[in-house]
C-alpha positions as CSV (number, residue, x, y, z in Angstrom):
1,X,-132.7,11.3,-136.7
2,X,-136.1,11.7,-135.1
3,X,-137.4,8.2,-134.5
4,X,-141.0,9.3,-134.4
5,X,-143.7,10.3,-137.0
6,X,-147.4,10.7,-137.3
7,X,-147.6,7.4,-139.1
8,X,-145.0,4.7,-139.2
9,X,-145.2,2.4,-142.2
10,X,-143.6,-1.0,-142.0
11,X,-142.5,-2.0,-145.6
12,X,-141.7,0.1,-148.7
13,X,-143.4,-1.9,-151.4
14,X,-145.5,0.0,-153.9
15,X,-148.7,-0.4,-152.0
16,X,-147.4,1.0,-148.7
17,X,-145.7,3.8,-150.5
18,X,-148.9,4.7,-152.3
19,X,-150.8,4.7,-148.9
20,X,-148.1,6.8,-147.4
21,X,-148.2,9.3,-150.2
22,X,-152.0,9.9,-149.8
23,X,-151.5,10.3,-146.0
24,X,-148.6,12.8,-146.7
25,X,-150.9,14.6,-149.1
26,X,-153.4,15.0,-146.1
27,X,-150.6,16.5,-144.0
28,X,-149.3,13.6,-142.0
29,X,-145.6,13.0,-141.5
30,X,-144.8,9.5,-142.6
31,X,-141.8,7.3,-141.8
32,X,-141.4,4.3,-144.0
33,X,-139.1,1.4,-143.0
34,X,-137.9,-1.4,-145.3
35,X,-135.7,-4.4,-144.8
36,X,-134.0,-4.3,-148.2
37,X,-131.2,-1.9,-149.2
38,X,-133.6,-0.2,-151.6
39,X,-137.3,0.6,-151.5
40,X,-140.0,-0.8,-153.8
41,X,-140.4,-4.5,-152.8
42,X,-141.5,-6.2,-156.0
43,X,-141.4,-2.9,-157.9
44,X,-137.6,-2.4,-158.2
45,X,-135.0,-2.2,-160.9
46,X,-131.4,-3.1,-160.2
47,X,-128.1,-3.9,-161.9
48,X,-128.2,-7.5,-160.9
49,X,-126.1,-9.0,-163.7
50,X,-123.8,-6.5,-165.4
51,X,-123.2,-2.7,-164.9
52,X,-125.6,-0.6,-166.9
53,X,-128.2,-3.3,-167.4
54,X,-131.3,-2.7,-165.4
55,X,-133.2,-5.8,-164.3
56,X,-136.7,-5.7,-162.8
57,X,-136.2,-7.6,-159.5
58,X,-139.7,-9.0,-159.6
59,X,-142.5,-7.3,-161.5
60,X,-142.2,-6.1,-165.1
61,X,-145.8,-5.9,-166.4
62,X,-147.9,-3.1,-165.0
63,X,-151.2,-3.5,-167.0
64,X,-153.3,-3.8,-163.9
65,X,-152.3,-0.5,-162.2
66,X,-153.3,1.4,-165.3
67,X,-157.0,1.2,-164.3
68,X,-156.2,2.5,-160.7
69,X,-157.5,6.1,-160.1
70,X,-154.0,6.9,-158.8
71,X,-153.0,6.9,-162.5
72,X,-156.3,7.3,-164.3
73,X,-156.9,10.6,-162.5
74,X,-153.2,11.1,-161.7
75,X,-154.2,11.8,-158.1
76,X,-150.6,12.0,-156.9
77,X,-149.2,13.7,-160.0
78,X,-147.0,10.7,-160.7
79,X,-147.5,11.3,-164.5
80,X,-147.6,15.0,-164.6
81,X,-145.0,15.8,-162.0
82,X,-142.7,12.7,-161.9
83,X,-142.7,11.7,-165.5
84,X,-144.1,8.2,-165.3
85,X,-144.5,6.9,-168.9
86,X,-146.0,3.6,-169.8
87,X,-145.3,1.7,-173.0
88,X,-147.9,-0.6,-174.6
89,X,-145.9,-3.1,-176.7
90,X,-147.4,-4.5,-180.0
91,X,-147.5,-7.4,-180.4
92,X,-149.1,-8.0,-177.0
93,X,-147.9,-11.6,-176.7
94,X,-146.5,-14.5,-178.7
95,X,-146.9,-18.1,-177.6
96,X,-145.5,-21.4,-178.9
97,X,-147.4,-24.7,-178.6
98,X,-146.0,-28.3,-178.2
99,X,-146.7,-29.1,-181.9
100,X,-144.7,-26.2,-183.2
101,X,-147.6,-24.0,-183.9
102,X,-147.5,-20.3,-182.8
103,X,-150.0,-17.7,-181.8
104,X,-149.6,-13.9,-181.8
105,X,-151.9,-11.5,-180.0
106,X,-152.0,-7.9,-181.3
107,X,-153.4,-4.7,-179.9
108,X,-155.8,-4.6,-182.9
109,X,-158.5,-6.9,-181.8
110,X,-159.4,-7.7,-185.4
111,X,-155.9,-8.9,-186.0
112,X,-156.0,-11.0,-182.8
113,X,-159.3,-12.6,-183.9
114,X,-157.8,-13.3,-187.3
115,X,-155.1,-15.3,-185.5
116,X,-157.7,-17.2,-183.5
117,X,-159.7,-17.9,-186.7
118,X,-156.6,-19.8,-188.1
119,X,-157.5,-22.4,-185.4
120,X,-161.3,-22.0,-185.1
121,X,-163.7,-19.5,-186.7
122,X,-166.2,-20.2,-184.0
123,X,-163.5,-19.4,-181.3
124,X,-162.8,-16.0,-183.0
125,X,-166.5,-15.2,-182.6
126,X,-166.3,-16.4,-179.0
127,X,-163.3,-14.1,-178.4
128,X,-165.2,-11.1,-179.7
129,X,-168.1,-12.0,-177.4
130,X,-165.8,-12.4,-174.4
131,X,-164.5,-8.8,-174.9
132,X,-167.9,-7.3,-175.5
133,X,-169.5,-9.0,-172.5
134,X,-166.7,-8.0,-170.1
135,X,-166.8,-4.5,-171.5
136,X,-170.3,-4.2,-170.1
137,X,-169.3,-5.1,-166.6
138,X,-165.7,-4.0,-166.4
139,X,-166.5,-0.9,-164.4
140,X,-168.3,-3.0,-161.7
141,X,-165.2,-5.1,-161.2
142,X,-162.8,-2.2,-161.4
143,X,-164.8,-0.2,-158.8
144,X,-165.0,-3.2,-156.6
145,X,-161.2,-3.6,-156.7
146,X,-160.5,0.0,-155.9
147,X,-163.1,0.3,-153.1
148,X,-162.2,-1.0,-149.6
149,X,-164.3,-3.8,-148.2
150,X,-167.2,-2.2,-146.3
151,X,-166.9,1.2,-148.0
152,X,-169.3,0.4,-150.8
153,X,-171.6,-2.2,-152.1
154,X,-170.3,-5.8,-152.1
155,X,-169.4,-7.2,-155.5
156,X,-172.3,-9.5,-155.5
157,X,-174.7,-6.6,-154.8
158,X,-173.2,-4.6,-157.6
159,X,-173.6,-7.5,-160.0
160,X,-177.2,-8.2,-158.8
161,X,-178.1,-4.7,-159.9
162,X,-176.8,-5.3,-163.5
163,X,-179.0,-6.8,-166.2
164,X,-176.5,-9.6,-166.8
165,X,-175.3,-9.8,-163.2
166,X,-176.5,-13.3,-162.5
167,X,-174.4,-14.7,-165.2
168,X,-171.4,-12.9,-163.8
169,X,-172.1,-14.1,-160.3
170,X,-171.7,-17.6,-161.7
171,X,-168.7,-16.8,-163.8
172,X,-166.7,-15.3,-160.9
173,X,-167.3,-18.5,-158.9
174,X,-166.2,-20.8,-161.6
175,X,-162.5,-21.6,-162.4
176,X,-160.7,-20.1,-165.4
177,X,-160.6,-23.6,-166.9
178,X,-164.4,-23.9,-166.5
179,X,-164.8,-20.6,-168.4
180,X,-162.3,-21.4,-171.1
181,X,-163.5,-24.9,-172.0
182,X,-167.1,-23.6,-172.1
183,X,-166.4,-20.8,-174.4
184,X,-163.7,-22.2,-176.7
185,X,-163.2,-25.4,-178.7
186,X,-159.7,-25.4,-180.2
187,X,-156.9,-26.9,-178.1
188,X,-154.6,-24.2,-179.3
189,X,-156.9,-21.4,-178.4
190,X,-157.7,-23.0,-175.0
191,X,-154.0,-23.4,-174.3
192,X,-153.3,-19.7,-175.1
193,X,-156.2,-18.6,-172.9
194,X,-154.9,-20.7,-170.0
195,X,-151.3,-19.3,-170.6
196,X,-152.8,-15.9,-170.1
197,X,-155.0,-16.8,-167.2
198,X,-152.0,-18.3,-165.3
199,X,-150.0,-15.1,-165.4
200,X,-150.8,-14.1,-161.8
201,X,-149.7,-17.6,-160.6
202,X,-153.3,-18.5,-159.8
203,X,-154.1,-22.2,-160.6
204,X,-156.6,-22.2,-163.4
205,X,-158.8,-25.0,-162.0
206,X,-159.5,-23.3,-158.7
207,X,-163.0,-22.0,-158.1
208,X,-163.0,-18.2,-158.1
209,X,-160.3,-17.9,-160.8
210,X,-162.9,-17.6,-163.6
211,X,-162.6,-13.8,-163.8
212,X,-159.0,-14.1,-164.9
213,X,-160.1,-15.6,-168.2
214,X,-161.8,-12.3,-168.8
215,X,-160.0,-9.5,-167.0
216,X,-156.4,-10.4,-168.0
217,X,-157.3,-10.9,-171.7
218,X,-159.5,-7.7,-171.8
219,X,-156.7,-5.6,-170.1
220,X,-154.1,-6.9,-172.4
221,X,-156.3,-6.3,-175.4
222,X,-156.7,-2.7,-174.3
223,X,-153.2,-1.8,-173.1
224,X,-151.0,-4.7,-173.9
225,X,-148.5,-6.0,-171.3
226,X,-147.8,-2.4,-170.1
227,X,-144.2,-1.8,-169.0
228,X,-142.8,1.3,-167.4
229,X,-140.2,3.2,-169.3
230,X,-137.0,2.8,-167.5
231,X,-138.1,-0.2,-165.4
232,X,-140.5,-1.0,-162.6
233,X,-138.3,0.9,-160.2
234,X,-139.4,4.2,-161.8
235,X,-142.8,3.8,-160.0
236,X,-141.0,3.5,-156.7
237,X,-138.7,6.5,-157.5
238,X,-141.8,8.6,-158.2
239,X,-143.6,7.6,-155.0
240,X,-140.5,8.1,-152.9
241,X,-139.9,11.5,-154.5
242,X,-143.5,12.5,-153.8
243,X,-143.3,11.4,-150.2
244,X,-140.0,13.1,-149.5
245,X,-141.1,16.4,-151.0
246,X,-143.9,16.4,-148.4
247,X,-141.7,15.7,-145.4
248,X,-141.8,11.9,-145.4
249,X,-138.8,9.7,-144.8
250,X,-137.9,6.3,-146.2
251,X,-135.3,4.3,-144.3
252,X,-133.9,1.1,-145.8
253,X,-131.9,-1.7,-144.2
254,X,-134.5,-1.6,-141.3
255,X,-136.3,-4.9,-141.0
256,X,-139.2,-4.6,-138.6
257,X,-139.2,-7.4,-136.0
258,X,-141.8,-6.4,-133.5
259,X,-144.9,-4.2,-133.0
260,X,-144.7,-1.8,-130.0
261,X,-147.9,-2.0,-127.9
262,X,-149.2,0.3,-125.2
263,X,-151.9,-1.8,-123.5
264,X,-154.1,-2.8,-126.5
265,X,-152.9,-0.2,-129.0
266,X,-150.0,-0.3,-131.5
267,X,-147.8,2.7,-131.0
268,X,-144.8,1.9,-133.1
269,X,-142.4,-0.8,-134.3
270,X,-139.0,-2.2,-133.4
271,X,-136.4,-3.0,-136.0
272,X,-133.7,-5.7,-136.0
273,X,-131.0,-3.3,-134.8
274,X,-133.0,-2.6,-131.6
275,X,-134.2,0.8,-132.7
276,X,-137.8,1.8,-131.8
277,X,-139.9,4.0,-134.1
278,X,-143.0,5.7,-132.5
279,X,-146.2,6.6,-134.3
280,X,-148.2,9.5,-133.0
281,X,-151.3,8.6,-135.0
282,X,-151.2,5.1,-136.5
283,X,-149.0,2.2,-137.8
284,X,-149.5,0.8,-141.2
285,X,-147.9,-2.6,-142.2
286,X,-147.3,-4.3,-145.5
287,X,-145.6,-7.2,-143.7
288,X,-147.1,-10.5,-144.8
289,X,-150.0,-11.5,-142.6
290,X,-148.2,-14.7,-141.7
291,X,-145.3,-12.8,-140.2
292,X,-147.2,-9.8,-138.8
293,X,-149.1,-12.1,-136.5
294,X,-145.8,-13.2,-134.9
295,X,-144.7,-9.6,-134.1
296,X,-147.1,-9.2,-131.2
297,X,-147.9,-11.5,-128.3
298,X,-150.2,-14.3,-129.3
299,X,-153.0,-13.2,-127.1
300,X,-153.1,-9.8,-128.8
301,X,-155.0,-11.5,-131.7
302,X,-158.4,-13.2,-131.3
303,X,-158.8,-16.9,-131.9
304,X,-160.6,-16.5,-135.2
305,X,-157.8,-14.3,-136.5
306,X,-155.3,-17.0,-135.7
307,X,-157.4,-19.5,-137.5
308,X,-157.7,-17.2,-140.6
309,X,-153.9,-16.7,-140.6
310,X,-153.2,-20.4,-140.1
311,X,-155.3,-21.4,-143.0
312,X,-154.3,-18.5,-145.3
313,X,-152.9,-20.0,-148.6
314,X,-149.7,-18.0,-149.5
315,X,-150.1,-19.0,-153.1
316,X,-148.0,-20.6,-155.8
317,X,-144.2,-20.0,-155.7
318,X,-142.3,-18.5,-158.6
319,X,-139.1,-19.6,-160.4
320,X,-137.1,-17.2,-162.5
321,X,-134.1,-17.0,-164.8
322,X,-132.6,-13.5,-165.4
323,X,-130.5,-13.1,-168.5
324,X,-128.4,-10.4,-170.0
325,X,-128.1,-11.2,-173.7
326,X,-126.7,-9.9,-177.0
327,X,-130.0,-10.7,-178.8
328,X,-133.6,-11.2,-177.9
329,X,-135.2,-14.6,-178.2
330,X,-136.8,-14.8,-181.6
331,X,-139.5,-17.4,-182.2
332,X,-139.2,-19.2,-185.5
333,X,-142.6,-19.3,-187.3
334,X,-143.7,-20.2,-190.8
335,X,-143.9,-16.4,-191.5
336,X,-140.5,-15.6,-190.2
337,X,-139.0,-14.7,-186.8
338,X,-141.2,-13.1,-184.2
339,X,-140.2,-11.2,-181.1
340,X,-142.4,-9.9,-178.3
341,X,-141.9,-8.2,-175.0
342,X,-144.3,-10.8,-173.5
343,X,-143.9,-14.2,-175.0
344,X,-143.7,-17.8,-173.8
345,X,-144.5,-21.4,-174.3
346,X,-147.5,-23.4,-173.1
347,X,-148.5,-27.1,-173.0
348,X,-151.9,-28.4,-173.9
349,X,-154.8,-27.6,-171.7
350,X,-154.5,-30.8,-169.7
351,X,-150.9,-30.0,-169.0
352,X,-151.7,-26.5,-167.6
353,X,-154.5,-27.9,-165.4
354,X,-152.1,-30.6,-164.2
355,X,-149.5,-28.0,-163.4
356,X,-151.8,-26.3,-160.9
357,X,-152.7,-29.7,-159.4
358,X,-149.1,-30.7,-159.1
359,X,-148.1,-27.5,-157.4
360,X,-150.8,-27.7,-154.9
361,X,-149.9,-31.2,-154.1
362,X,-146.2,-30.3,-153.7
363,X,-145.0,-32.3,-156.7
364,X,-141.8,-30.9,-158.3
365,X,-142.5,-29.8,-161.8
366,X,-140.0,-31.5,-164.1
367,X,-141.6,-30.7,-167.4
368,X,-142.1,-27.3,-169.0
369,X,-145.9,-26.8,-169.2
370,X,-145.8,-23.0,-168.9
371,X,-143.2,-20.3,-169.5
372,X,-143.4,-16.5,-169.6
373,X,-140.5,-14.9,-171.4
374,X,-140.2,-11.1,-170.9
375,X,-137.9,-9.0,-173.0
376,X,-138.7,-5.4,-172.2
377,X,-135.6,-4.0,-174.0
378,X,-137.4,-4.7,-177.3
379,X,-139.3,-1.5,-176.7
380,X,-137.3,0.1,-173.9
381,X,-133.7,-0.1,-175.1
382,X,-132.5,2.3,-172.4
383,X,-132.6,-0.5,-169.9
384,X,-129.4,-1.9,-171.4
385,X,-126.4,-0.4,-173.0
386,X,-124.9,-1.2,-176.4
387,X,-127.9,-2.8,-177.9
388,X,-128.0,-5.6,-175.3
389,X,-131.2,-7.1,-173.9
390,X,-132.6,-8.3,-170.6
391,X,-134.6,-11.5,-170.7
392,X,-136.6,-12.9,-167.8
393,X,-137.9,-16.5,-168.0
394,X,-140.6,-17.1,-165.4
395,X,-142.5,-20.2,-164.3
396,X,-144.0,-21.8,-161.2
397,X,-142.4,-24.3,-158.9
398,X,-142.8,-26.0,-155.5
399,X,-141.1,-24.5,-152.5
400,X,-139.9,-27.7,-150.8
401,X,-137.8,-30.1,-152.8
402,X,-138.5,-33.8,-152.7
403,X,-136.3,-35.9,-150.4
404,X,-133.0,-36.9,-152.0
405,X,-133.2,-34.4,-154.8
406,X,-130.4,-32.1,-153.4
407,X,-130.5,-28.5,-152.5
408,X,-131.9,-25.5,-154.4
409,X,-128.5,-24.1,-155.3
410,X,-127.8,-27.2,-157.5
411,X,-131.3,-28.0,-158.6
412,X,-132.2,-24.5,-159.7
413,X,-129.4,-24.3,-162.3
414,X,-130.4,-27.7,-163.7
415,X,-134.0,-26.7,-163.9
416,X,-133.1,-23.4,-165.6
417,X,-131.0,-25.3,-168.2
418,X,-134.0,-27.6,-168.9
419,X,-136.3,-24.7,-169.4
420,X,-133.8,-22.9,-171.8
421,X,-133.3,-26.1,-173.7
422,X,-137.1,-26.4,-174.2
423,X,-137.4,-22.7,-175.2
424,X,-134.8,-23.2,-177.9
425,X,-137.1,-25.7,-179.6
426,X,-139.0,-22.6,-180.7
427,X,-136.2,-20.0,-180.6
428,X,-133.3,-21.9,-182.2
429,X,-131.1,-18.8,-182.6
430,X,-131.2,-18.0,-178.9
431,X,-128.1,-20.1,-178.3
432,X,-125.9,-20.2,-175.2
433,X,-123.3,-17.8,-176.7
434,X,-126.0,-15.1,-176.8
435,X,-126.1,-15.1,-173.0
436,X,-123.7,-12.7,-171.4
437,X,-124.7,-13.3,-167.8
438,X,-127.3,-15.3,-165.9
439,X,-128.9,-15.4,-162.5
440,X,-131.5,-18.0,-161.4
441,X,-133.9,-17.5,-158.5
442,X,-135.6,-20.4,-156.8
443,X,-138.6,-20.0,-154.6
444,X,-136.2,-20.0,-151.6
445,X,-134.2,-17.2,-153.3
446,X,-137.3,-15.0,-153.7
447,X,-138.2,-15.5,-150.1
448,X,-134.7,-14.6,-149.0
449,X,-134.8,-11.5,-151.2
450,X,-138.1,-10.4,-149.7
451,X,-139.6,-12.1,-146.7
452,X,-143.0,-10.8,-147.8
453,X,-142.8,-13.3,-150.6
454,X,-143.5,-16.3,-148.3
455,X,-142.3,-19.5,-149.8
456,X,-141.3,-17.6,-152.9
457,X,-144.9,-16.7,-153.8
458,X,-144.8,-13.1,-155.1
459,X,-148.5,-12.5,-155.8
460,X,-149.5,-12.1,-152.1
461,X,-151.5,-15.3,-151.8
462,X,-154.1,-17.5,-153.5
463,X,-157.1,-15.6,-154.9
464,X,-159.6,-18.3,-154.9
465,X,-163.0,-17.8,-153.2
466,X,-161.7,-18.6,-149.8
467,X,-159.1,-15.8,-150.0
468,X,-160.9,-13.0,-151.9
469,X,-162.9,-10.0,-151.1
470,X,-164.2,-10.0,-147.5
471,X,-162.2,-13.1,-146.7
472,X,-158.8,-11.5,-147.6
473,X,-156.6,-12.0,-145.6
474,X,-159.0,-13.0,-142.8
475,X,-162.8,-12.9,-142.6
476,X,-163.7,-10.0,-140.4
477,X,-160.5,-8.1,-141.0
478,X,-160.6,-7.4,-144.7
479,X,-161.1,-3.6,-144.4
480,X,-157.3,-3.0,-143.6
481,X,-158.0,-2.5,-139.9
482,X,-156.2,-5.1,-137.8
483,X,-157.5,-6.5,-134.4
484,X,-154.9,-4.4,-132.6
485,X,-156.1,-0.8,-132.4
486,X,-154.0,1.7,-134.3
487,X,-152.7,-1.0,-136.7
488,X,-153.6,-1.0,-140.4
489,X,-152.6,-3.5,-143.0
490,X,-152.0,-3.2,-146.8
491,X,-150.0,-5.1,-149.4
492,X,-150.7,-8.1,-151.6
493,X,-152.3,-10.2,-148.8
494,X,-155.1,-7.6,-148.6
495,X,-158.0,-6.8,-151.0
496,X,-157.8,-6.9,-154.0
497,X,-154.6,-9.0,-153.9
498,X,-151.1,-9.1,-155.4
499,X,-149.5,-8.0,-158.6
500,X,-148.7,-4.3,-159.4
501,X,-152.2,-2.8,-159.0
502,X,-151.7,-0.3,-156.2
503,X,-155.2,-1.3,-155.1
504,X,-154.3,-2.4,-151.6
505,X,-152.3,0.8,-151.0
506,X,-155.0,3.2,-152.2
507,X,-157.7,1.2,-150.4
508,X,-155.8,1.2,-147.1
509,X,-155.3,4.9,-147.4
510,X,-159.0,5.4,-147.8
511,X,-159.8,3.5,-144.6
512,X,-157.2,5.3,-142.5
513,X,-158.1,8.7,-143.9
514,X,-161.7,8.0,-143.1
515,X,-160.8,6.9,-139.5
516,X,-158.8,10.1,-139.1
517,X,-161.8,12.3,-139.9
518,X,-161.0,13.1,-143.6
519,X,-163.2,12.8,-146.7
520,X,-160.9,10.4,-148.7
521,X,-162.4,11.6,-152.0
522,X,-161.5,15.2,-151.1
523,X,-157.9,14.2,-150.2
524,X,-157.4,12.2,-153.3
525,X,-158.8,14.7,-155.7
526,X,-157.6,18.0,-154.2
527,X,-154.2,19.7,-154.5
528,X,-152.3,19.1,-151.2
529,X,-152.2,22.8,-150.4
530,X,-155.9,23.0,-150.1
531,X,-156.2,20.3,-147.5
532,X,-156.8,20.9,-143.8
533,X,-155.9,18.3,-141.3
534,X,-158.7,17.5,-138.8
535,X,-158.0,16.8,-135.1
536,X,-158.8,13.1,-135.1
537,X,-157.2,9.9,-134.0
538,X,-157.3,6.5,-135.6
539,X,-159.3,3.8,-133.8
């Protein structure tokens, strides 16, 4: 095949595919390379356990991408032409507490507030106030997320121009725990809010996590824990289909190992098999910033870039159990059994705060202070045949095991057993005989599956103040342009961060399109046939 293209893209996660699709829309021939046997990165669905049972390899919930213009305005036709269909499950979530109490969140906010009022009438009023206050500023935060750094007003400037902006300038600098304990009084309600705020694996006591107490709750109250009909891999399928129909190519089994430099400019990449792929216009990478730095000579990067990469916090690792079952986990409540696509268990507030502290200190988490239990087949039965279900049990864990504890292959099974035993306190019918197959992934397994998930952290890195906005991934290089000319960066380590948002991909496309002489807004809104490609080169 032709080992050259206008733009070579290293990595086929959803962000790099989104960026490549916009570039293809503008008329550029894109070649996308990925290390795995299938594209998609964290947005993939595979038969990991049994034939005919589709398991989301990493992501399942897609609520955050629903506010991205790529879907809101259907800028790539992914909905109209490629059939993407999202499901908004109701109930939104169900959580069990240590004392045996339960809480159910519903798409009807009045019904959710009635649940909160069982624990505290004042907290129900505080919840309504939380939704109303965030509704007044949601567009500011959304626009900031889907605008590249330097291509519009900074978030603080946007807030300063809003009547309540000074309050939000403080809130975004606080921790989620600061927000929650200031707004709510009930231990149960506080625990539920912390369970929700921890869903991006961001420690809830870290300054800068405060917005999660608003944005995640507000998004779920609007759209539930949105899942894609057919699995997360359907997003990847649509993006690959769009790209290939416009002359692009996606090659899998091609791990990129080096950047090709011509003097001070990146002109392509080399893969593990020794092949070289040349870019006539630019190179875009979704390789984790920790690894990207090692793919060019050290002196190719300035000293302050090295410092930024050295101090970049890769985030909290994940731990997961993937199950094929004959029945979903049903929570036993006083009003009867409850099932939910997004469910879980949570400890008391002090337990959740301690969880973040322990993880940052490298202490192995032996208890079960936080669990997310995802059962998408409750509303999307086509993922499994014969009425079976897929269940994913997610939590957080350290990457390095304490000395003398053994290896992950042994420890992970024991820890998964401990979590299931705890879950059965609240789902007594979810017995071992209901499980047809099981696969457990430790942080080391996640990293092996996808090197971009450094230390098994699959949200792209910590999102505290030191690693957000203009500081992500490195101060001075947050606008997707790297210190090496012709090299651009996207993915979860760039603004606005990890999860399935598509924000880093669309933002990186805006920057590169601009540098190539395009009006990004014109490219993103116009039909591809109307676009003219300017004679310009990336810097």
